[in-house]
N, C-alpha and C positions, 0 to 999 in steps of 0.2 A: 504494500500500500504506500502511495507517495504522500509525503508531507508537504504542506504549503507553508511557506515562510510568511512572516508578517509583511515583509516588503512586497511579496507577490500579491498578498491580499489587498494591500493598499493601492498598488498600481492597477489592479484589476478594475477598479472603479475610478480611475483617474479622470479628471475633467476633459482631457484631450481625446478621450475615447468615445466621443459623441458620434452619432450616425452621420454619414456623409450625405451630401446633397442627393446623390443617386439613390441611396437607401431611403431617404425621406420621400423622394418622388415615387419610389416603388410602393411605399406604404400608402401614399396618397392615392395612387392608382388602384390599390386593392381595397380602399376604405369602403366603397359601396358593397363589396362582397363581405367584408368583415361585419358591417352593419346588418346586412341581410341575414347572415348566419347567426348573429346575436338575436335578432328578432325571431328566427326559427327556434332557437334554443329556448327563448322565453316562452314561446307558444307550446313547445313540448313540455317544459317544466310545469306549466299551468295545468296540463292534462294528466300529470303523473298520478295524482291521488284521487282521481274521480273518473267516471265514465265520460268520455268526450261527448258534449252535446253537438247539435248541428252547427251552432255558432263556433264552437271550438274546432270542429272538423273544417269548417270554411276558413278559419284563421290559419290552421295548419297548412291547408292547400295553398293559400295565398302566400304564406311565408316560404313554402317550398318553391313556388313559382318565382318569387323574387330572388331566391338563392340561385336557381338555375339561370335566370336572366342575367344576374350579375356575373356568374361564371362564364356565360356565353360572351358577354361584353368584354370581360377581361381577357378571354382567350382570343377574341377578335382583335383587341387592342395589341396583344402580344404578337399575334401573327402579322399584323399590319407593319410592325417594326422590321420584319424580315423580308417584306415584299419590295423588290427593287423598282424604282420609278422607270416607267417606259418613256423613251424619247428624250431622256435627260442627257 
């Protein structure tokens, strides 16, 4: 088992180790998906301790559709980055 020194523990959280601009841009691009997944999780948690009503089922379906749409949009955004421009 490896031991961690005090110096390593302190530098692991050094202020210069903040996210880069590219990492922040990636997080911002994924934020609609993160939000949609959070909404889906909230809808699922709501129905854990009871039989889902019609309203609960509708809420779950909508949340699942939002997650799928956000995943599709993110995949299309990622794919568009690799498509070369024609006639340039």
